[in-house]
Backbone of each chain as ProteinMPNN parsed JSONL, in Angstrom:
{"seq_chain_A": "EAGVTQFPSHSVIEKGQTVTLRCDPISGHDNLYWYRRVMGKEIKFLLHFVKESKQDESGMPNNRFLAERTGGTYSTLKVQPAELEDSGVYFCASSQVQVSEQYFGPGTRLTVT", "coords_chain_A": {"N_chain_A": [[23.238, -18.097, -13.914], [21.004, -15.615, -14.946], [20.058, -14.754, -18.274], [19.895, -12.034, -20.68], [16.739, -10.593, -20.719], [13.692, -9.988, -22.505], [10.67, -8.194, -23.058], [7.509, -7.486, -24.581], [7.567, -10.726, -26.272], [6.494, -10.627, -28.718], [4.745, -8.15, -30.514], [1.876, -6.732, -31.855], [0.687, -3.953, -33.409], [-1.356, -1.131, -34.386], [-0.763, 1.31, -36.899], [0.181, 4.469, -35.681], [-0.363, 3.934, -33.063], [0.97, 3.404, -29.698], [3.846, 1.767, -28.423], [5.621, -0.014, -25.927], [8.68, -1.373, -25.235], [10.478, -3.687, -23.226], [13.542, -4.278, -21.513], [15.576, -6.385, -19.614], [18.702, -6.403, -18.377], [21.637, -8.52, -17.97], [22.383, -9.187, -14.617], [24.369, -6.828, -12.945], [25.597, -5.84, -15.168], [26.684, -2.914, -16.512], [26.535, -1.743, -18.98], [24.181, -1.253, -21.502], [22.481, -1.994, -24.457], [20.542, -1.155, -27.34], [19.35, -2.639, -30.3], [18.247, -3.067, -33.718], [16.635, -5.109, -36.138], [15.608, -5.0, -39.337], [13.359, -6.378, -41.619], [14.924, -8.729, -42.252], [17.403, -7.71, -42.767], [20.702, -6.341, -41.987], [21.676, -6.246, -38.517], [21.111, -3.375, -36.701], [22.531, -0.758, -34.769], [20.993, 1.09, -32.151], [20.984, 2.566, -29.593], [23.073, 3.238, -26.672], [23.433, 2.686, -23.266], [25.208, 3.641, -20.347], [25.048, 2.58, -17.254], [22.558, 4.639, -15.995], [22.818, 6.595, -17.859], [22.712, 7.981, -21.157], [24.999, 6.99, -23.426], [25.547, 6.866, -26.111], [23.511, 7.74, -28.658], [23.333, 7.688, -31.339], [22.186, 6.055, -33.245], [19.449, 6.195, -33.144], [16.451, 6.445, -34.884], [14.592, 8.598, -35.146], [12.669, 11.204, -33.475], [10.462, 9.862, -32.578], [11.118, 7.725, -31.14], [11.868, 6.766, -27.871], [14.091, 6.16, -25.332], [14.697, 4.819, -22.112], [16.403, 4.323, -19.002], [15.849, 3.462, -16.072], [17.27, 4.093, -12.973], [19.484, 2.684, -13.685], [19.017, 0.013, -14.152], [16.719, -1.971, -15.528], [15.616, -1.335, -18.923], [13.548, 0.686, -21.063], [12.031, 0.984, -24.263], [10.288, 3.159, -26.085], [7.937, 3.598, -28.649], [6.374, 6.072, -30.36], [4.312, 8.106, -32.255], [3.73, 4.846, -33.645], [5.011, 3.793, -36.825], [4.661, 2.219, -40.076], [7.191, 1.468, -41.032], [8.588, 0.915, -38.747], [8.406, -1.667, -38.073], [9.923, -4.742, -37.166], [12.603, -6.638, -35.631], [13.5, -6.054, -32.369], [16.357, -5.921, -30.55], [17.922, -6.308, -27.395], [20.945, -5.83, -25.639], [23.595, -6.586, -23.34], [26.582, -5.703, -21.53], [29.473, -6.225, -19.476], [31.853, -4.749, -19.117], [33.753, -2.215, -20.89], [35.344, -3.159, -23.111], [34.362, -5.832, -24.316], [32.456, -8.806, -25.023], [29.057, -8.522, -26.108], [26.003, -9.529, -24.74], [23.107, -10.876, -25.977], [19.531, -10.472, -25.849], [16.465, -12.359, -26.505], [14.955, -10.886, -28.237], [12.32, -8.65, -29.384], [9.65, -8.979, -31.445], [8.265, -6.653, -33.448], [5.334, -5.728, -35.009], [3.856, -3.513, -37.12], [0.781, -2.532, -38.266]], "CA_chain_A": [[23.067, -16.657, -14.131], [19.973, -15.365, -15.948], [20.517, -13.977, -19.413], [19.133, -10.839, -20.998], [15.346, -10.92, -21.019], [12.952, -8.936, -23.185], [9.22, -8.364, -23.011], [6.997, -8.816, -24.902], [8.303, -11.417, -27.32], [5.887, -10.228, -29.977], [3.729, -7.128, -30.359], [1.238, -6.296, -33.097], [-0.062, -2.726, -33.141], [-1.746, -0.393, -35.584], [-0.05, 2.566, -37.153], [-0.295, 5.567, -34.86], [-0.42, 3.543, -31.656], [2.204, 3.466, -28.919], [4.3, 0.482, -27.893], [6.783, 0.08, -25.043], [9.444, -2.61, -25.129], [11.265, -3.687, -22.0], [14.746, -5.114, -21.49], [16.275, -6.579, -18.342], [20.042, -6.893, -18.709], [22.267, -9.429, -17.02], [22.669, -8.493, -13.374], [25.745, -6.351, -12.805], [26.07, -5.258, -16.425], [26.408, -1.481, -16.567], [26.299, -1.334, -20.366], [22.962, -1.791, -22.107], [22.382, -1.548, -25.842], [19.384, -1.528, -28.152], [19.59, -2.834, -31.73], [17.035, -3.405, -34.475], [16.822, -5.778, -37.422], [14.418, -4.761, -40.15], [13.149, -7.156, -42.855], [15.999, -9.664, -42.529], [18.659, -7.019, -43.1], [21.678, -6.42, -40.906], [21.291, -5.742, -37.204], [21.637, -2.008, -36.606], [22.623, -0.134, -33.454], [20.106, 2.21, -31.855], [21.618, 3.394, -28.579], [23.888, 2.617, -25.642], [23.413, 3.252, -21.926], [26.108, 3.229, -19.289], [24.155, 2.759, -16.094], [21.328, 5.312, -16.405], [23.137, 7.674, -18.798], [22.836, 7.663, -22.583], [26.37, 7.179, -23.869], [25.565, 7.04, -27.565], [22.177, 7.525, -29.227], [23.48, 8.065, -32.737], [21.418, 5.194, -34.132], [17.998, 6.386, -32.98], [16.003, 6.913, -36.203], [13.902, 9.897, -35.085], [12.191, 11.516, -32.125], [9.337, 9.007, -32.163], [11.705, 6.684, -30.306], [12.374, 7.278, -26.604], [14.64, 5.1, -24.487], [15.019, 5.205, -20.745], [16.955, 3.259, -18.16], [15.614, 3.961, -14.727], [18.118, 3.544, -11.916], [20.572, 1.874, -14.224], [18.692, -1.414, -14.19], [16.053, -2.314, -16.772], [15.433, -0.242, -19.883], [12.372, 0.649, -21.918], [12.111, 1.673, -25.547], [8.915, 3.503, -26.458], [7.752, 4.095, -30.011], [5.125, 6.825, -30.298], [3.401, 7.06, -32.71], [4.393, 3.844, -34.481], [4.818, 3.833, -38.265], [4.837, 0.903, -40.7], [8.609, 1.131, -41.195], [9.17, 0.55, -37.456], [8.31, -3.128, -37.923], [11.211, -5.423, -37.168], [12.931, -7.282, -34.363], [14.284, -5.175, -31.516], [17.202, -6.685, -29.644], [18.63, -5.64, -26.318], [22.169, -6.539, -25.278], [24.296, -5.97, -22.219], [27.96, -6.123, -21.321], [29.946, -5.835, -18.14], [32.86, -3.702, -19.22], [33.77, -1.565, -22.201], [35.867, -3.994, -24.191], [33.934, -7.207, -24.082], [31.333, -9.233, -25.831], [27.73, -8.137, -25.694], [25.098, -10.663, -24.664], [21.832, -10.453, -26.533], [18.272, -11.087, -25.48], [15.803, -13.07, -27.6], [14.335, -9.941, -29.157], [10.881, -8.407, -29.454], [9.214, -8.788, -32.832], [7.221, -5.623, -33.532], [4.636, -5.641, -36.295], [2.964, -2.357, -37.203], [-0.122, -2.765, -39.411]], "C_chain_A": [[22.031, -16.452, -15.23], [20.559, -14.513, -17.054], [19.71, -12.704, -19.556], [17.705, -11.253, -21.338], [14.655, -9.708, -21.631], [11.469, -9.267, -23.15], [8.547, -7.227, -23.78], [7.859, -9.497, -25.956], [7.776, -10.995, -28.687], [4.807, -9.194, -29.69], [3.2, -6.736, -31.737], [0.383, -5.078, -32.768], [-0.425, -2.059, -34.465], [-0.914, 0.875, -35.687], [-0.677, 3.667, -36.312], [-0.391, 5.236, -33.375], [0.965, 3.633, -31.014], [2.556, 2.068, -28.426], [5.526, 0.728, -27.022], [7.409, -1.293, -24.907], [10.304, -2.534, -23.875], [12.439, -4.647, -22.134], [15.299, -5.181, -20.077], [17.648, -7.159, -18.646], [20.506, -7.936, -17.7], [22.655, -8.625, -15.777], [24.145, -8.09, -13.285], [26.322, -5.746, -14.068], [25.673, -3.781, -16.5], [26.028, -1.015, -17.973], [25.072, -2.035, -20.929], [22.798, -1.164, -23.477], [21.032, -1.973, -26.426], [19.834, -1.599, -29.614], [18.261, -3.183, -32.399], [17.43, -4.104, -35.77], [15.516, -5.662, -38.188], [14.445, -5.66, -41.373], [14.34, -8.039, -43.215], [17.307, -9.018, -42.935], [19.633, -7.105, -41.918], [21.115, -5.818, -39.626], [21.938, -4.37, -37.033], [21.518, -1.456, -35.193], [21.629, 1.006, -33.326], [20.729, 3.117, -30.801], [22.281, 2.555, -27.491], [23.768, 3.403, -24.335], [24.63, 2.764, -21.146], [25.399, 3.603, -17.989], [22.902, 3.517, -16.576], [21.558, 6.386, -17.466], [23.226, 7.175, -20.234], [24.248, 8.01, -23.044], [26.438, 7.514, -25.359], [24.163, 6.749, -28.077], [22.177, 7.862, -30.715], [22.645, 7.225, -33.696], [19.911, 5.356, -34.036], [17.461, 7.04, -34.252], [15.338, 8.287, -36.188], [13.328, 10.091, -33.68], [10.914, 10.779, -31.745], [9.821, 7.893, -31.235], [12.271, 7.323, -29.035], [12.836, 6.12, -25.74], [14.967, 5.653, -23.12], [15.62, 4.01, -20.022], [16.921, 3.755, -16.719], [16.534, 3.286, -13.723], [19.232, 2.645, -12.409], [20.298, 0.388, -14.257], [18.046, -1.758, -15.531], [15.908, -1.085, -17.66], [14.125, -0.43, -20.641], [12.643, 1.433, -23.19], [10.666, 1.899, -26.008], [8.908, 4.044, -27.878], [6.378, 4.757, -30.055], [5.174, 8.023, -31.251], [4.135, 6.094, -33.644], [4.025, 4.034, -35.953], [5.111, 2.439, -38.84], [6.304, 0.485, -40.76], [9.304, 0.794, -39.873], [9.109, -0.961, -37.218], [9.692, -3.753, -38.015], [11.402, -6.127, -35.837], [13.867, -6.361, -33.599], [15.038, -6.03, -30.498], [17.799, -5.766, -28.589], [19.864, -6.48, -26.013], [22.786, -5.857, -24.071], [25.727, -6.491, -22.151], [28.454, -5.553, -20.007], [30.905, -4.657, -18.211], [32.927, -3.226, -20.667], [34.207, -2.496, -23.322], [35.52, -5.439, -23.905], [32.77, -7.538, -24.992], [30.024, -8.719, -25.238], [26.835, -9.366, -25.762], [23.7, -10.188, -25.029], [20.643, -11.189, -25.923], [17.622, -11.726, -26.698], [15.115, -12.155, -28.598], [12.837, -9.807, -28.955], [10.541, -8.164, -30.913], [8.054, -7.81, -32.836], [6.654, -5.603, -34.94], [3.667, -4.473, -36.219], [2.112, -2.511, -38.459], [-0.886, -1.489, -39.776]], "O_chain_A": [[22.144, -17.028, -16.312], [21.428, -13.672, -16.826], [18.94, -12.339, -18.668], [17.488, -12.155, -22.147], [14.983, -8.562, -21.323], [11.061, -10.427, -23.203], [8.979, -6.082, -23.644], [8.792, -8.886, -26.477], [8.504, -11.002, -29.68], [4.041, -9.34, -28.737], [3.966, -6.448, -32.657], [-0.534, -5.157, -31.95], [0.126, -2.384, -35.517], [-0.436, 1.421, -34.693], [-1.899, 3.789, -36.234], [-0.487, 6.129, -32.533], [1.971, 3.895, -31.673], [1.679, 1.286, -28.058], [6.365, 1.571, -27.338], [6.75, -2.255, -24.512], [10.794, -1.467, -23.505], [12.34, -5.69, -22.781], [15.471, -4.154, -19.42], [17.749, -8.29, -19.124], [19.835, -8.193, -16.7], [23.189, -7.521, -15.881], [25.042, -8.9, -13.516], [27.423, -5.196, -14.045], [24.49, -3.443, -16.545], [25.304, -0.034, -18.144], [24.943, -3.256, -20.843], [22.955, 0.046, -23.642], [20.467, -3.003, -26.057], [20.584, -0.751, -30.097], [17.288, -3.544, -31.738], [18.418, -3.748, -36.412], [14.471, -6.149, -37.758], [15.445, -5.703, -42.089], [14.728, -8.09, -44.382], [18.222, -9.7, -43.397], [19.404, -7.855, -40.969], [20.201, -4.994, -39.654], [23.149, -4.216, -37.196], [20.515, -1.67, -34.512], [21.437, 1.788, -34.256], [20.98, 4.294, -31.062], [22.082, 1.344, -27.4], [23.972, 4.617, -24.302], [25.033, 1.607, -21.273], [25.188, 4.776, -17.681], [22.245, 3.049, -17.506], [20.607, 7.019, -17.925], [23.746, 6.091, -20.497], [24.641, 9.177, -23.05], [27.256, 8.319, -25.804], [23.677, 5.626, -27.944], [21.158, 8.268, -31.275], [22.417, 7.631, -34.835], [19.173, 4.711, -34.781], [17.964, 8.087, -34.66], [15.508, 9.062, -37.129], [13.49, 9.236, -32.809], [10.341, 11.048, -30.689], [9.012, 7.2, -30.617], [13.041, 8.281, -29.096], [12.064, 5.205, -25.449], [15.443, 6.779, -22.973], [15.382, 2.856, -20.376], [17.861, 4.386, -16.235], [16.575, 2.059, -13.631], [19.852, 1.926, -11.625], [21.222, -0.416, -14.375], [18.731, -1.831, -16.551], [16.057, 0.05, -17.208], [13.657, -1.552, -20.836], [13.386, 2.414, -23.191], [9.93, 0.951, -26.282], [9.762, 4.844, -28.258], [5.355, 4.112, -29.825], [6.023, 8.894, -31.064], [5.059, 6.494, -34.353], [2.893, 4.384, -36.287], [5.723, 1.598, -38.182], [6.635, -0.686, -40.569], [10.479, 0.426, -39.872], [9.701, -1.466, -36.264], [10.522, -3.349, -38.83], [10.484, -6.203, -35.021], [14.9, -5.939, -34.119], [14.443, -6.757, -29.703], [18.133, -4.611, -28.855], [19.826, -7.706, -26.119], [22.524, -4.682, -23.813], [26.036, -7.574, -22.648], [27.942, -4.557, -19.496], [30.78, -3.692, -17.457], [32.252, -3.76, -21.547], [33.536, -2.612, -24.348], [36.311, -6.175, -23.314], [32.186, -6.668, -25.638], [29.907, -8.511, -24.031], [26.897, -10.143, -26.715], [23.183, -9.225, -24.461], [20.734, -12.355, -25.539], [18.161, -11.649, -27.802], [14.733, -12.592, -29.684], [12.173, -10.705, -28.437], [11.079, -7.252, -31.542], [6.986, -8.099, -32.295], [7.382, -5.481, -35.925], [2.776, -4.441, -35.371], [2.634, -2.608, -39.569], [-1.688, -1.496, -40.71]]}, "seq_chain_B": "DQQVKQNSPSLSVQEGRISILNCDYTNSMFDYFLWYKKYPAEGPTFLISISSIKDKNEDGRFTVFLNKSAKHLSLHIVPSQPGDSAVYFCAASAPFQGAQKLVFGQGTRLTINP", "coords_chain_B": {"N_chain_B": [[25.963, 3.082, -46.284], [27.868, 0.394, -46.083], [29.75, -0.79, -43.639], [30.697, -3.158, -42.69], [30.999, -6.198, -44.232], [29.568, -9.202, -45.349], [30.018, -11.215, -47.807], [29.04, -13.623, -48.72], [25.943, -14.922, -48.831], [25.078, -17.434, -48.161], [26.244, -20.734, -47.202], [27.224, -24.033, -47.722], [28.21, -26.999, -46.156], [29.86, -30.123, -45.739], [29.237, -32.401, -43.087], [31.726, -32.72, -40.572], [33.728, -31.627, -42.1], [35.702, -28.628, -42.779], [34.372, -25.43, -42.028], [34.401, -22.243, -43.419], [33.947, -18.961, -42.833], [33.633, -15.704, -44.08], [34.531, -12.222, -43.726], [34.569, -8.775, -44.39], [35.822, -5.483, -43.749], [35.568, -1.889, -43.744], [36.195, 0.33, -42.228], [38.925, 1.671, -40.728], [39.156, 2.318, -38.105], [38.02, 0.411, -36.527], [38.65, -1.87, -33.914], [38.055, -4.129, -32.575], [36.626, -7.254, -32.884], [33.933, -9.495, -33.529], [32.224, -12.643, -33.599], [28.984, -13.85, -34.056], [26.384, -16.22, -33.561], [23.261, -17.188, -34.849], [20.136, -18.561, -34.237], [16.864, -19.236, -35.64], [14.271, -17.092, -34.434], [15.603, -16.489, -32.111], [17.922, -14.572, -30.085], [21.119, -13.186, -31.155], [23.963, -15.215, -30.447], [26.937, -15.024, -28.682], [30.065, -16.014, -30.022], [32.944, -15.933, -30.481], [35.748, -13.718, -30.138], [38.071, -11.151, -31.235], [40.8, -8.987, -30.721], [42.413, -6.116, -32.202], [45.095, -6.298, -31.777], [45.881, -8.826, -32.026], [46.284, -11.653, -34.288], [45.049, -14.018, -34.419], [42.679, -16.09, -32.794], [41.658, -18.708, -30.725], [39.085, -21.022, -29.828], [38.209, -23.889, -28.775], [36.489, -25.636, -31.224], [36.372, -23.438, -32.811], [37.978, -20.879, -34.591], [39.213, -17.658, -35.045], [40.521, -15.549, -37.486], [42.443, -12.662, -38.136], [43.216, -10.267, -40.499], [44.668, -7.43, -40.659], [45.788, -5.674, -42.51], [44.517, -6.316, -44.843], [41.985, -5.812, -44.083], [40.243, -7.847, -43.235], [38.483, -10.606, -41.886], [38.108, -13.978, -40.725], [36.166, -16.845, -39.878], [36.786, -20.021, -38.715], [35.476, -23.236, -38.532], [36.002, -26.264, -37.142], [35.812, -29.706, -36.387], [32.992, -29.392, -38.596], [29.645, -29.502, -37.4], [26.265, -30.826, -37.317], [24.676, -29.228, -35.597], [25.807, -26.764, -35.922], [24.571, -25.47, -37.922], [23.192, -22.485, -38.817], [22.638, -18.888, -38.775], [25.383, -16.816, -39.254], [26.887, -13.993, -37.892], [29.139, -11.413, -38.457], [30.737, -8.912, -36.541], [31.821, -5.599, -35.71], [33.655, -3.215, -33.749], [34.753, -0.19, -32.06], [35.952, -0.028, -29.386], [38.209, 0.742, -27.973], [38.481, 3.267, -28.668], [36.348, 4.428, -27.56], [33.937, 3.872, -28.807], [31.564, 1.729, -28.527], [29.493, 0.539, -29.836], [28.199, -2.099, -31.826], [28.824, -2.9, -35.168], [27.251, -4.593, -37.612], [27.604, -7.252, -40.038], [25.771, -8.567, -42.895], [25.182, -11.176, -42.488], [25.72, -14.74, -42.8], [24.281, -17.647, -43.933], [24.802, -20.75, -42.689], [24.833, -24.09, -43.597], [25.024, -27.329, -42.496], [25.59, -30.364, -43.867], [24.581, -33.747, -43.405]], "CA_chain_B": [[27.378, 2.752, -46.338], [28.027, -0.868, -45.371], [31.125, -0.813, -43.155], [31.057, -4.557, -42.46], [30.344, -6.946, -45.305], [29.709, -10.645, -45.49], [29.618, -11.303, -49.203], [28.384, -14.892, -49.025], [24.703, -15.035, -48.06], [24.886, -18.803, -47.688], [27.374, -21.658, -47.348], [26.842, -25.409, -47.418], [29.427, -27.76, -45.865], [29.628, -31.497, -45.293], [29.564, -32.673, -41.681], [33.08, -33.193, -40.347], [34.701, -30.821, -42.84], [35.926, -27.284, -42.246], [33.539, -24.317, -42.505], [35.132, -20.976, -43.398], [33.076, -17.819, -43.081], [34.467, -14.541, -44.313], [33.988, -10.906, -43.395], [35.441, -7.647, -44.742], [35.395, -4.209, -43.178], [36.175, -0.736, -44.421], [36.578, 1.375, -41.279], [40.194, 1.321, -40.084], [39.066, 2.611, -36.67], [37.573, -0.789, -35.814], [39.765, -2.558, -33.271], [37.555, -5.291, -31.842], [35.773, -7.962, -33.833], [33.22, -10.587, -32.881], [31.331, -13.49, -34.384], [27.787, -14.293, -33.376], [25.604, -17.26, -34.222], [21.855, -16.919, -34.57], [19.086, -19.501, -34.645], [15.57, -18.545, -35.843], [13.469, -16.667, -33.275], [16.44, -16.291, -30.935], [18.891, -13.502, -30.242], [22.479, -13.631, -31.495], [24.752, -15.814, -29.365], [28.357, -14.74, -28.861], [30.909, -17.188, -30.272], [34.371, -15.711, -30.299], [36.135, -12.353, -30.485], [39.498, -10.909, -31.408], [41.154, -7.571, -30.754], [43.284, -5.826, -33.346], [46.504, -6.554, -31.466], [46.124, -10.234, -32.324], [45.87, -12.064, -35.626], [44.376, -15.308, -34.331], [42.156, -16.472, -31.495], [41.062, -20.04, -30.826], [38.273, -21.49, -28.721], [37.651, -25.184, -29.151], [36.394, -25.863, -32.671], [36.25, -22.151, -33.481], [39.171, -20.039, -34.688], [39.03, -16.44, -35.827], [41.754, -14.985, -38.033], [42.304, -11.261, -38.503], [44.243, -9.699, -41.38], [44.377, -5.992, -40.572], [46.2, -4.976, -43.731], [43.482, -6.57, -45.85], [40.698, -5.52, -43.445], [39.506, -9.088, -43.473], [38.544, -11.636, -40.868], [37.412, -15.208, -41.072], [35.846, -17.791, -38.805], [36.939, -21.404, -39.111], [34.834, -24.199, -37.639], [36.541, -27.582, -37.458], [35.036, -30.125, -37.54], [31.627, -28.868, -38.619], [28.637, -30.412, -36.857], [24.909, -30.407, -37.724], [24.209, -28.153, -34.723], [26.409, -25.496, -36.338], [23.704, -24.846, -38.927], [22.633, -21.246, -38.241], [23.138, -17.692, -39.454], [26.55, -16.292, -38.558], [27.101, -12.568, -38.092], [30.389, -10.768, -38.114], [30.48, -7.579, -36.006], [33.028, -4.832, -35.413], [33.455, -2.024, -32.926], [35.98, 0.566, -31.77], [35.828, 0.273, -27.957], [39.411, 1.396, -27.459], [38.295, 4.675, -28.961], [35.101, 4.871, -26.939], [32.73, 3.553, -29.589], [31.305, 0.323, -28.229], [28.404, -0.023, -30.608], [28.575, -3.112, -32.792], [28.381, -2.747, -36.556], [27.088, -5.966, -38.08], [27.448, -7.629, -41.432], [24.419, -9.008, -43.238], [25.003, -12.559, -42.062], [25.898, -15.869, -43.721], [23.542, -18.833, -43.468], [25.623, -21.966, -42.802], [24.1, -25.35, -43.525], [25.918, -28.482, -42.395], [24.906, -31.53, -44.418], [25.077, -35.006, -42.822]], "C_chain_B": [[27.632, 1.525, -45.453], [29.478, -0.998, -44.939], [31.626, -2.227, -42.897], [30.276, -5.393, -43.476], [30.624, -8.432, -45.202], [29.145, -10.965, -46.868], [28.952, -12.614, -49.59], [27.113, -15.008, -48.204], [24.491, -16.441, -47.508], [26.116, -19.646, -47.987], [26.899, -23.039, -46.93], [28.101, -26.252, -47.274], [29.041, -29.156, -45.388], [30.032, -31.635, -43.819], [30.983, -33.225, -41.559], [34.145, -32.391, -41.08], [34.843, -29.448, -42.196], [34.935, -26.3, -42.862], [34.373, -23.046, -42.37], [34.167, -19.861, -43.783], [33.931, -16.563, -43.131], [33.74, -13.229, -44.046], [35.015, -9.842, -43.771], [34.914, -6.377, -44.1], [36.152, -3.06, -43.834], [36.715, 0.301, -43.442], [37.832, 0.97, -40.51], [40.204, 1.653, -38.592], [38.617, 1.387, -35.868], [38.775, -1.495, -35.201], [39.32, -3.755, -32.431], [36.494, -5.941, -32.718], [35.166, -9.198, -33.167], [32.451, -11.391, -33.928], [30.184, -13.938, -33.489], [27.094, -15.33, -34.238], [24.145, -17.02, -33.874], [20.96, -18.025, -35.126], [17.796, -18.708, -34.844], [14.865, -18.261, -34.524], [14.279, -16.57, -31.982], [17.345, -15.079, -31.16], [20.246, -14.051, -30.643], [23.211, -14.147, -30.254], [26.229, -15.576, -29.65], [29.154, -16.041, -29.039], [32.348, -16.942, -29.873], [34.683, -14.283, -30.725], [37.643, -12.271, -30.668], [39.74, -9.411, -31.392], [42.226, -7.364, -31.819], [44.767, -6.046, -33.048], [46.877, -8.008, -31.739], [45.795, -10.523, -33.784], [45.15, -13.419, -35.61], [43.876, -15.512, -32.912], [41.39, -17.775, -31.654], [40.211, -20.349, -29.604], [37.607, -22.778, -29.156], [37.655, -25.372, -30.656], [36.409, -24.567, -33.476], [37.568, -21.376, -33.436], [38.83, -18.827, -35.538], [40.402, -15.924, -36.228], [41.482, -13.54, -38.446], [43.492, -10.827, -39.354], [43.973, -8.205, -41.485], [44.725, -5.271, -41.868], [45.165, -5.147, -44.831], [42.096, -6.192, -45.347], [39.75, -6.689, -43.645], [39.614, -9.977, -42.251], [37.747, -12.851, -41.311], [37.202, -16.043, -39.824], [35.963, -19.189, -39.37], [36.271, -22.3, -38.075], [35.295, -25.583, -38.064], [36.417, -28.513, -36.246], [33.617, -29.563, -37.468], [30.644, -29.944, -38.157], [27.248, -29.925, -37.267], [24.354, -29.254, -36.89], [24.808, -26.799, -35.042], [25.56, -24.787, -37.385], [22.954, -23.675, -38.295], [23.061, -20.1, -39.14], [24.268, -17.119, -38.608], [26.747, -14.821, -38.935], [28.495, -12.182, -37.629], [30.037, -9.379, -37.577], [31.796, -6.914, -35.65], [32.686, -3.634, -34.545], [34.795, -1.344, -32.698], [36.0, 0.954, -30.292], [37.038, 0.982, -27.376], [39.399, 2.889, -27.781], [36.954, 5.182, -28.461], [33.838, 4.553, -27.697], [32.443, 2.063, -29.441], [30.196, -0.288, -29.071], [28.945, -1.015, -31.623], [27.991, -2.757, -34.154], [28.395, -4.141, -37.159], [27.161, -6.088, -39.589], [26.045, -8.192, -41.641], [24.143, -10.444, -42.827], [25.258, -13.56, -43.178], [25.165, -17.065, -43.136], [24.387, -20.066, -43.748], [24.737, -23.184, -42.644], [25.11, -26.487, -43.514], [25.121, -29.718, -42.826], [25.462, -32.817, -43.835], [25.719, -35.914, -43.863]], "O_chain_B": [[27.61, 1.619, -44.225], [30.348, -1.281, -45.762], [32.832, -2.472, -42.887], [29.052, -5.302, -43.564], [31.76, -8.86, -44.997], [27.929, -10.982, -47.061], [28.362, -12.716, -50.665], [27.189, -15.178, -46.987], [23.803, -16.618, -46.503], [26.912, -19.34, -48.875], [26.246, -23.192, -45.898], [28.965, -26.235, -48.151], [28.024, -29.339, -44.72], [31.027, -31.064, -43.373], [31.393, -34.085, -42.337], [35.325, -32.458, -40.734], [34.19, -29.145, -41.198], [34.687, -26.33, -44.067], [34.98, -22.805, -41.327], [33.645, -19.82, -44.897], [34.842, -16.386, -42.322], [32.515, -13.14, -44.129], [36.203, -10.002, -43.493], [33.707, -6.212, -43.927], [37.23, -3.242, -44.4], [37.605, 1.075, -43.795], [37.797, 0.023, -39.724], [41.155, 1.309, -37.889], [38.817, 1.338, -34.654], [39.792, -1.698, -35.865], [40.107, -4.321, -31.672], [35.589, -5.278, -33.224], [35.808, -9.856, -32.348], [32.085, -10.883, -34.988], [30.376, -14.343, -32.342], [27.197, -15.324, -35.464], [23.823, -16.687, -32.734], [21.019, -18.373, -36.305], [17.644, -17.624, -34.281], [14.866, -19.09, -33.614], [13.714, -16.568, -30.889], [17.511, -14.62, -32.29], [20.502, -15.246, -30.493], [23.09, -13.588, -29.164], [26.714, -15.889, -30.737], [28.952, -17.02, -28.321], [32.904, -17.651, -29.034], [33.985, -13.705, -31.559], [38.386, -13.185, -30.31], [38.974, -8.649, -31.982], [42.862, -8.315, -32.274], [45.6, -5.988, -33.952], [48.052, -8.374, -31.689], [45.112, -9.737, -34.44], [44.7, -13.905, -36.647], [44.551, -15.156, -31.946], [40.587, -17.938, -32.573], [40.564, -19.987, -28.483], [36.572, -22.764, -29.822], [38.703, -25.28, -31.295], [36.456, -24.608, -34.706], [38.188, -21.238, -32.382], [38.236, -18.948, -36.61], [41.325, -15.871, -35.415], [40.44, -13.228, -39.023], [44.644, -11.008, -38.958], [43.155, -7.766, -42.294], [44.017, -4.349, -42.272], [44.954, -4.25, -45.647], [41.128, -6.247, -46.107], [38.634, -6.548, -44.144], [40.681, -10.1, -41.649], [36.846, -12.767, -42.146], [37.955, -15.957, -38.854], [35.33, -19.519, -40.372], [36.483, -22.132, -36.874], [35.027, -26.029, -39.18], [36.877, -28.148, -35.163], [33.11, -29.291, -36.379], [30.789, -31.125, -38.475], [27.068, -28.737, -37.536], [23.642, -28.397, -37.413], [24.372, -25.785, -34.496], [25.808, -23.622, -37.699], [22.178, -23.856, -37.356], [23.754, -20.302, -40.137], [24.128, -16.956, -37.396], [26.77, -14.454, -40.109], [28.954, -12.576, -36.557], [29.131, -8.732, -38.102], [32.773, -7.589, -35.326], [31.575, -3.106, -34.596], [35.842, -1.859, -33.092], [36.058, 2.141, -29.972], [36.92, 1.733, -26.408], [40.19, 3.666, -27.247], [36.479, 6.235, -28.886], [32.754, 4.938, -27.261], [33.018, 1.239, -30.152], [29.979, -1.499, -29.029], [30.009, -0.808, -32.206], [26.829, -2.369, -34.273], [29.438, -4.792, -37.208], [26.827, -5.158, -40.322], [25.245, -8.284, -40.71], [22.992, -10.88, -42.82], [25.04, -13.266, -44.353], [25.397, -17.45, -41.99], [24.659, -20.391, -44.904], [23.982, -23.298, -41.678], [25.948, -26.597, -44.409], [24.108, -30.062, -42.217], [26.68, -32.984, -43.767], [26.183, -37.005, -43.529]]}, "name": "protein", "num_of_chains": 2, "seq": "EAGVTQFPSHSVIEKGQTVTLRCDPISGHDNLYWYRRVMGKEIKFLLHFVKESKQDESGMPNNRFLAERTGGTYSTLKVQPAELEDSGVYFCASSQVQVSEQYFGPGTRLTVTDQQVKQNSPSLSVQEGRISILNCDYTNSMFDYFLWYKKYPAEGPTFLISISSIKDKNEDGRFTVFLNKSAKHLSLHIVPSQPGDSAVYFCAASAPFQGAQKLVFGQGTRLTINP"}
């Protein structure tokens, strides 16, 4: 069974540019989550999809961040325009049911210069 | 407001001995707890979990203990092996109340010495 995959693995962009991160969850997992780790600090929750619906977006930092999950399959996280403080590692995770472990992808390292 | 705390940034243990990693939480709504292991440049890997109705869960060399009254959990690794060297994250959630997001601690770097 393939795990959670994320693309790209690393992105370097200039302040003010746009970046789109992609996540493919484990097949059959209805729950998809985005997290972020900034500067070696704790991993922080961004948002949670159940199929194509946003269940919880309480962790989204501001309206420069837009997440979508088309058809309840893969998800994208767009940052527009990017700021320096958006630099960090963005993790995607998925789970099959509500009360269960979440499986994480390898992350996308975003560097905004 | 740090709801999940791992107060030891690092821990060094001799190979073959027991490793004990600790985690404290403040939110009494949390009812599901997990430990993840992370290697550099990789995502967190799930290790073991425990729900609040239990006080202990075992899986091979890994055992998690939960003390709800103290709002404390610990991960025991016995015996410790060199491949256990990694950063360990404690995480908590409240899925039984509809909040599935994980709240992470800052992590503890475990080094197993040969």
